[in-house]
TORTOR-905289 format. One record per residue (C-alpha): x, y, z; residue in three letters. Coordinates in Angstrom, 3 decimals, decimal comma. Layout:
% residues N
((X Y Z) ALA)
...
This chain:
% residues 420
((56,967 12,176 -14,919) MET)
((57,163 15,962 -15,171) THR)
((57,362 18,186 -12,088) ILE)
((53,823 19,385 -12,758) GLU)
((52,528 15,804 -12,953) ASP)
((54,388 15,041 -9,725) PHE)
((52,674 17,984 -7,987) ILE)
((49,294 16,930 -9,380) LEU)
((49,718 13,428 -7,963) VAL)
((51,327 14,332 -4,626) ARG)
((49,626 17,680 -3,891) ARG)
((46,437 17,928 -5,969) PRO)
((44,944 20,742 -3,862) LEU)
((48,045 22,879 -4,403) HIS)
((47,948 22,125 -8,139) HIS)
((44,295 23,145 -8,514) ALA)
((44,754 26,353 -6,503) ILE)
((47,989 27,383 -8,242) ALA)
((46,284 27,003 -11,638) HIS)
((43,070 28,604 -10,312) GLN)
((41,088 25,538 -11,327) GLU)
((38,335 26,415 -8,860) TRP)
((35,731 23,972 -10,202) ASN)
((38,178 21,084 -9,920) GLN)
((39,076 22,200 -6,403) LEU)
((35,401 22,217 -5,427) ARG)
((35,043 18,659 -6,749) ARG)
((37,959 17,572 -4,563) TYR)
((36,612 19,373 -1,487) LEU)
((33,093 17,978 -1,916) THR)
((34,619 14,545 -2,677) GLU)
((32,739 14,477 -5,962) GLU)
((35,953 13,146 -7,495) VAL)
((38,826 11,337 -5,795) ALA)
((42,183 13,086 -5,499) MET)
((45,116 11,493 -7,368) PRO)
((47,093 11,384 -4,116) SER)
((44,329 9,356 -2,415) GLN)
((45,161 11,204 0,821) ASP)
((42,419 11,686 3,405) PRO)
((41,149 15,250 2,998) MET)
((42,224 16,193 6,531) HIS)
((45,822 15,266 5,627) ASP)
((45,688 16,932 2,201) ALA)
((44,756 20,355 3,623) VAL)
((47,726 20,169 6,028) GLN)
((50,342 19,447 3,346) LYS)
((52,994 22,034 2,493) SER)
((54,716 22,731 -0,797) ASP)
((58,437 23,407 -1,211) GLY)
((58,024 26,923 0,232) CYS)
((56,038 25,650 3,185) GLY)
((52,746 26,996 1,833) LEU)
((49,584 25,171 2,845) SER)
((46,560 25,028 0,512) PRO)
((44,916 27,716 2,671) LEU)
((47,915 30,058 2,294) MET)
((48,065 29,404 -1,443) LEU)
((44,325 30,086 -1,762) ALA)
((44,741 33,472 -0,048) VAL)
((47,782 34,228 -2,214) LYS)
((45,711 33,510 -5,341) ASN)
((42,778 35,579 -4,009) GLU)
((40,341 32,676 -3,870) ALA)
((36,772 33,536 -2,937) GLU)
((35,769 33,222 0,751) PRO)
((33,706 30,069 0,066) ALA)
((36,916 28,226 -0,907) ILE)
((38,640 29,359 2,294) LEU)
((35,658 28,267 4,384) ARG)
((35,673 24,832 2,725) ALA)
((39,404 24,353 3,395) LEU)
((38,920 25,416 7,023) ALA)
((35,951 23,066 7,396) ALA)
((38,200 20,176 6,326) HIS)
((40,739 21,017 9,037) GLY)
((43,151 23,526 7,468) ALA)
((45,312 24,937 10,273) ASP)
((45,327 28,779 10,248) PRO)
((48,323 28,783 12,594) GLY)
((50,495 26,724 10,237) GLN)
((53,690 28,561 9,245) GLU)
((55,594 28,553 5,965) ASP)
((59,385 28,439 5,615) ASN)
((59,598 32,140 6,559) ASN)
((57,427 31,776 9,646) GLY)
((54,411 33,417 7,985) TRP)
((50,856 32,315 8,728) THR)
((47,871 32,704 6,432) VAL)
((47,156 36,078 8,090) LEU)
((50,628 37,316 7,132) ASP)
((49,928 36,269 3,554) TRP)
((46,603 38,085 3,674) SER)
((48,365 41,250 4,869) ASN)
((50,956 40,871 2,094) HIS)
((48,291 40,502 -0,596) ILE)
((46,470 43,519 0,831) CYS)
((49,672 45,570 0,616) HIS)
((50,010 44,607 -3,043) GLN)
((46,392 45,667 -3,564) ALA)
((47,271 49,099 -2,154) ASP)
((50,000 49,430 -4,761) VAL)
((47,917 48,288 -7,732) THR)
((44,410 49,410 -6,779) SER)
((42,720 51,677 -4,256) SER)
((39,085 51,031 -5,162) THR)
((36,647 50,728 -2,283) TRP)
((35,107 47,525 -3,691) HIS)
((38,388 45,638 -4,019) ARG)
((39,444 46,661 -0,529) LYS)
((36,032 45,583 0,740) HIS)
((36,638 42,117 -0,735) GLY)
((39,981 41,856 1,048) HIS)
((38,325 42,958 4,299) ARG)
((35,744 40,150 3,971) VAL)
((38,560 37,600 3,606) VAL)
((40,561 39,007 6,507) LYS)
((37,476 39,102 8,720) SER)
((36,995 35,380 8,102) PHE)
((40,663 34,590 8,785) LEU)
((40,516 36,500 12,074) LEU)
((37,698 34,195 13,161) GLN)
((40,048 31,256 12,581) LEU)
((43,088 32,866 14,203) LEU)
((42,013 35,508 16,751) PRO)
((44,593 38,192 17,605) PRO)
((46,247 38,377 21,028) VAL)
((45,139 42,010 21,266) LEU)
((43,032 44,416 19,236) GLU)
((44,460 47,925 19,470) PHE)
((42,223 50,632 18,047) SER)
((43,344 54,121 17,107) ILE)
((40,481 56,586 17,227) VAL)
((39,863 59,306 14,621) ASP)
((42,972 58,916 12,511) LEU)
((43,751 61,483 9,849) ARG)
((45,101 60,805 6,377) ARG)
((48,647 61,814 7,297) GLU)
((48,807 59,212 10,081) THR)
((47,192 56,247 8,287) LEU)
((50,561 54,586 7,662) SER)
((50,767 53,501 11,332) VAL)
((48,015 50,970 10,589) LEU)
((50,225 48,906 8,273) SER)
((50,369 45,359 9,744) PRO)
((53,677 44,057 11,040) LYS)
((54,773 40,666 9,718) ALA)
((54,354 37,769 12,176) ARG)
((52,519 40,005 14,643) SER)
((49,338 38,807 16,347) LYS)
((48,291 42,315 17,349) VAL)
((45,414 43,599 15,241) LEU)
((45,445 47,335 14,547) LEU)
((41,956 48,774 14,082) VAL)
((40,839 52,153 12,717) ALA)
((38,074 53,525 14,947) ALA)
((35,668 56,323 14,024) PHE)
((33,656 58,476 16,431) SER)
((29,963 59,069 15,754) LEU)
((28,223 61,766 17,800) ALA)
((24,825 61,504 16,122) SER)
((22,814 59,021 14,088) VAL)
((23,582 59,520 10,367) PRO)
((20,611 60,261 8,090) PRO)
((19,197 57,526 5,877) VAL)
((20,622 57,962 2,343) PRO)
((17,824 59,336 0,176) SER)
((19,252 57,731 -2,967) GLN)
((18,980 54,210 -1,547) ASP)
((16,718 53,760 1,464) ALA)
((17,463 50,017 1,484) SER)
((20,968 50,693 2,827) LEU)
((20,885 50,669 6,641) PRO)
((23,828 53,037 7,032) CYS)
((26,170 54,920 4,692) VAL)
((28,987 57,101 6,034) LEU)
((30,650 59,002 3,155) PRO)
((33,529 60,350 5,273) GLN)
((34,287 56,882 6,637) VAL)
((34,138 55,449 3,101) ASP)
((36,731 58,007 1,962) LYS)
((39,045 57,065 4,827) MET)
((38,643 53,362 4,056) ILE)
((39,721 54,073 0,476) GLU)
((42,815 55,863 1,789) ALA)
((43,699 53,239 4,431) MET)
((45,899 50,184 3,885) PRO)
((43,693 47,426 2,457) ALA)
((41,682 45,191 4,797) ALA)
((42,330 47,222 7,945) ILE)
((39,350 46,453 10,211) PRO)
((37,161 49,341 11,308) VAL)
((35,387 50,070 14,582) ALA)
((32,988 52,729 15,801) PHE)
((32,822 54,690 19,044) HIS)
((29,313 56,011 19,645) LEU)
((29,057 59,199 21,693) ASN)
((26,566 61,807 22,846) GLY)
((23,216 61,957 21,113) GLN)
((24,015 58,726 19,284) CYS)
((24,038 56,694 22,526) VAL)
((21,064 58,592 23,925) LYS)
((18,987 57,764 20,828) ASP)
((20,003 54,126 21,072) LEU)
((18,977 53,856 24,733) LEU)
((15,736 55,703 23,927) SER)
((14,787 52,988 21,395) GLU)
((15,192 55,244 18,379) ASN)
((14,525 53,112 15,271) LYS)
((17,136 54,902 13,176) GLU)
((19,752 54,242 15,870) ALA)
((19,025 50,495 15,730) LYS)
((19,157 50,682 11,936) ARG)
((22,554 52,369 12,219) MET)
((23,931 49,550 14,410) ILE)
((22,715 46,982 11,874) ALA)
((24,586 48,893 9,172) GLY)
((27,819 49,198 11,154) LEU)
((27,821 45,477 11,987) CYS)
((26,581 44,393 8,560) GLY)
((28,205 43,546 5,246) GLU)
((29,328 47,062 4,322) ARG)
((31,466 47,942 7,363) TYR)
((31,731 44,672 9,338) GLN)
((32,686 46,540 12,501) ALA)
((35,243 44,669 14,617) ARG)
((33,820 46,432 17,629) HIS)
((31,294 49,076 18,604) VAL)
((32,041 51,063 21,749) GLN)
((29,008 52,545 23,486) LEU)
((30,237 55,540 25,480) ASN)
((27,423 55,423 28,017) ILE)
((29,226 57,955 30,232) ASN)
((28,610 60,773 27,751) SER)
((27,107 63,940 29,252) THR)
((24,229 63,690 26,751) HIS)
((23,057 60,429 28,340) VAL)
((20,711 61,065 31,251) GLU)
((21,501 59,113 34,403) ARG)
((17,908 57,862 34,421) ALA)
((18,592 55,877 31,240) LEU)
((21,491 54,091 32,954) LEU)
((19,291 53,203 35,911) GLN)
((16,686 51,552 33,721) SER)
((16,525 47,770 33,447) THR)
((14,773 48,355 30,121) LYS)
((17,890 50,103 28,752) SER)
((20,115 47,265 29,951) ALA)
((17,878 44,668 28,300) LYS)
((17,848 46,694 25,068) LEU)
((21,667 46,759 24,919) ILE)
((21,848 43,045 25,767) ALA)
((19,482 42,168 22,916) GLN)
((21,494 44,359 20,554) LEU)
((24,714 42,564 21,517) VAL)
((23,153 39,122 21,090) LEU)
((21,757 40,140 17,676) SER)
((25,255 40,841 16,283) HIS)
((27,496 38,031 17,602) PRO)
((30,375 38,716 15,164) LYS)
((30,924 42,242 16,505) THR)
((32,415 43,029 19,913) LEU)
((30,453 45,545 21,984) PHE)
((32,564 47,569 24,416) LEU)
((30,980 49,078 27,527) LEU)
((33,256 51,496 29,450) PRO)
((33,159 51,409 33,239) VAL)
((33,320 54,775 35,006) LEU)
((33,128 55,414 38,732) GLN)
((33,574 59,154 39,280) ALA)
((33,333 60,931 42,647) LYS)
((33,193 64,575 43,671) ASP)
((35,412 66,310 46,242) ALA)
((33,262 64,928 49,076) ASN)
((33,646 61,368 47,854) GLY)
((30,060 61,125 46,636) ASP)
((29,402 59,313 43,379) GLY)
((28,612 61,590 40,438) VAL)
((28,783 58,967 37,728) GLY)
((28,788 55,194 37,999) ASP)
((28,301 53,076 34,893) SER)
((29,595 49,877 36,554) TRP)
((26,140 49,095 37,946) ALA)
((24,616 49,499 34,474) PHE)
((27,297 47,332 32,829) VAL)
((26,543 44,581 35,358) ARG)
((22,836 44,870 34,492) GLN)
((23,655 44,424 30,790) VAL)
((25,784 41,356 31,561) LEU)
((22,971 39,873 33,653) GLU)
((20,367 40,627 30,961) ALA)
((22,476 38,986 28,237) SER)
((22,960 35,999 30,551) LYS)
((19,195 35,578 30,941) ARG)
((18,489 35,974 27,219) ASP)
((21,345 33,879 25,782) SER)
((20,825 30,260 24,774) ALA)
((23,704 28,998 26,918) GLY)
((22,740 30,866 30,077) GLY)
((26,040 32,783 30,064) LYS)
((26,741 36,479 29,433) PRO)
((27,220 37,292 25,741) ALA)
((30,728 36,349 24,596) GLN)
((30,961 39,447 22,393) ASN)
((30,352 41,793 25,323) LEU)
((33,574 43,426 26,562) VAL)
((33,907 45,295 29,854) THR)
((36,243 48,245 29,282) LEU)
((38,137 49,470 32,360) PHE)
((40,345 52,493 32,959) ASP)
((43,144 52,960 35,520) ASP)
((40,682 53,724 38,332) HIS)
((38,143 50,951 37,757) THR)
((40,519 48,073 36,920) ALA)
((40,593 46,692 40,472) THR)
((40,711 43,193 41,888) LYS)
((37,184 43,690 43,245) GLU)
((35,842 44,565 39,776) SER)
((37,458 41,509 38,209) PHE)
((36,092 39,241 40,952) GLU)
((32,552 40,547 40,343) ILE)
((32,974 40,011 36,606) LEU)
((34,242 36,466 37,096) LYS)
((31,272 35,548 39,307) LYS)
((28,826 36,994 36,775) LEU)
((30,264 34,686 34,115) HIS)
((30,958 31,588 36,190) ASN)
((28,078 31,588 38,649) GLY)
((28,303 31,489 42,404) GLU)
((30,569 28,440 42,680) ALA)
((33,268 30,689 44,142) ASN)
((33,538 32,206 40,699) GLY)
((35,648 29,252 39,590) GLU)
((35,903 28,738 35,866) GLN)
((35,043 25,323 34,498) GLN)
((37,381 23,657 32,021) ARG)
((36,689 24,702 28,433) GLY)
((34,439 27,569 29,500) GLN)
((35,076 30,865 27,643) PRO)
((36,712 33,593 29,706) LYS)
((35,071 36,974 30,339) PRO)
((36,456 39,514 27,857) LYS)
((37,952 42,737 29,172) VAL)
((39,787 45,736 27,773) GLY)
((41,546 48,873 28,940) CYS)
((41,482 52,440 27,682) THR)
((44,494 54,404 26,481) ALA)
((47,003 51,582 26,756) GLY)
((50,045 53,586 25,727) THR)
((52,960 51,821 27,410) SER)
((54,440 48,360 27,765) VAL)
((54,177 48,642 31,557) GLU)
((50,487 49,535 31,555) LYS)
((49,536 46,835 29,059) LEU)
((51,553 44,246 30,996) SER)
((50,022 45,266 34,327) ARG)
((46,493 45,065 32,965) PHE)
((47,121 41,753 31,176) ALA)
((48,521 40,218 34,379) GLU)
((45,528 41,430 36,407) LEU)
((43,124 39,994 33,833) ALA)
((44,914 36,639 33,687) GLU)
((45,083 36,423 37,481) GLU)
((41,281 36,655 37,611) HIS)
((40,528 34,335 34,704) GLY)
((39,682 37,059 32,175) CYS)
((40,767 37,450 28,559) ALA)
((42,464 40,791 27,836) PHE)
((41,590 41,442 24,203) ILE)
((41,272 45,144 23,405) VAL)
((42,918 48,489 24,112) SER)
((42,844 51,881 22,441) ASP)
((44,556 55,209 21,940) SER)
((43,097 58,505 20,775) LYS)
((44,540 60,896 18,210) THR)
((43,834 64,570 17,773) CYS)
((44,989 67,557 15,756) SER)
((47,779 68,257 18,217) ASP)
((51,092 67,836 16,386) GLN)
((52,898 66,466 19,447) LYS)
((50,379 63,666 19,945) GLU)
((50,487 62,827 16,246) THR)
((54,261 62,442 16,397) SER)
((53,892 60,042 19,346) LEU)
((51,436 57,753 17,566) LEU)
((54,058 55,559 15,908) SER)
((55,832 55,256 19,280) ASP)
((52,579 54,070 20,867) ILE)
((52,108 51,408 18,188) VAL)
((55,748 50,355 18,647) SER)
((55,110 50,010 22,392) ALA)
((52,155 47,707 21,685) VAL)
((54,336 45,484 19,488) HIS)
((57,061 45,554 22,150) GLU)
((54,498 44,393 24,721) TRP)
((53,570 41,556 22,349) GLU)
((57,239 40,513 22,110) SER)
((57,598 40,531 25,912) HIS)
((54,375 38,547 26,251) ARG)
((55,543 35,954 23,707) HIS)
((58,944 35,634 25,392) LEU)
((57,339 35,224 28,821) ALA)
((54,854 32,589 27,612) SER)
((57,628 30,704 25,786) THR)
((59,790 30,722 28,931) THR)
((56,885 29,530 31,099) GLU)
((56,046 26,768 28,607) ASP)
((59,720 25,711 28,513) PHE)
((59,876 25,559 32,316) ALA)
((56,578 23,666 32,588) ALA)
((57,630 21,046 30,059) ARG)
((61,025 20,691 31,762) SER)
((59,323 20,061 35,123) ARG)
((57,016 17,538 33,482) ALA)
((59,966 15,723 31,938) GLY)
((58,688 16,276 28,398) THR)
((61,547 18,511 27,289) LEU)
((65,098 17,232 27,023) VAL)
((67,966 19,715 26,848) THR)
((71,606 18,987 26,091) LEU)
């Protein structure tokens, strides 16, 4: 028996993928034909080759279409499985994207890689999404993914007004030429996000049809926004709009209509010299959470709605209110298996700040999932950007070490870990 025949018999999925025999692979996955190995499909998708590659990793390496990846995942492929180098399927996706940067910079090919990565991120969510707002071409290199990291770097773009409908193709809900040019220049498959400011948010809260069309475009197939941040504290947004239950319901319906995109609502509680409130979006954010809770099928606030705190609003009281909104009035206690409220912080630029916020979120049963940092034309801030990204990765290392130590101690106490 030749080595190839051996692989065909023992690992038929690997053989079909390596030879790009996609029709044969589909027959195996649909059980139209039996596999030579006669393994149950759930076991076959977990097998590794000599390099530790699973069928899912090999499919990404060979740039299989998303339908193949979905079929492997549906049969139980483990996205967290590691190869002999400790790489997961996401690391392989990043590696293939880097090769695409070297060989091709076309928008369409990069779009295809972004579709694949978007699907993989659904299987293996990051520990933190860190967005960098309004990058310039000379600083795009900081977005390059780090091997074995579970921090997702996101390129965020600010929009101050609703873009016009493209006259050449009115069927497209939203086309942003400047964003398209940046996507072409970025490392392949870097997710994008959008921060809506000023007139853009005002139009959205005023039920402007073009604003709703814009959101559909940002969250749709072309851009697949990882998140959309609605800067409701903008000076262009009248306070009356934030006091309207109609506005809150409108945002809630928008969030529920695009479940694959995170919607970030910043909380601001500003006071003047006399201590009187001059801006308070926390009340409006709570209204949106309540409205999404009433309108959702499960009777819980939308899981893609993220409350974004800053240093002043990230208090124990705020987290307690948020927990009760999600978990009901039973002392705000979270039931087993129930999703945690999602929270984020602004301008997380140090290990200490990220750690402090993550601890506060965990203490109150919340999931800390997103942070951001702004860039500008200032040369000093540009030079600090790589240091900020390094700090985020350092925080991830500290977090992993702490969780590993806690797990070690817990298993030791339970008598499930034996040390010599």
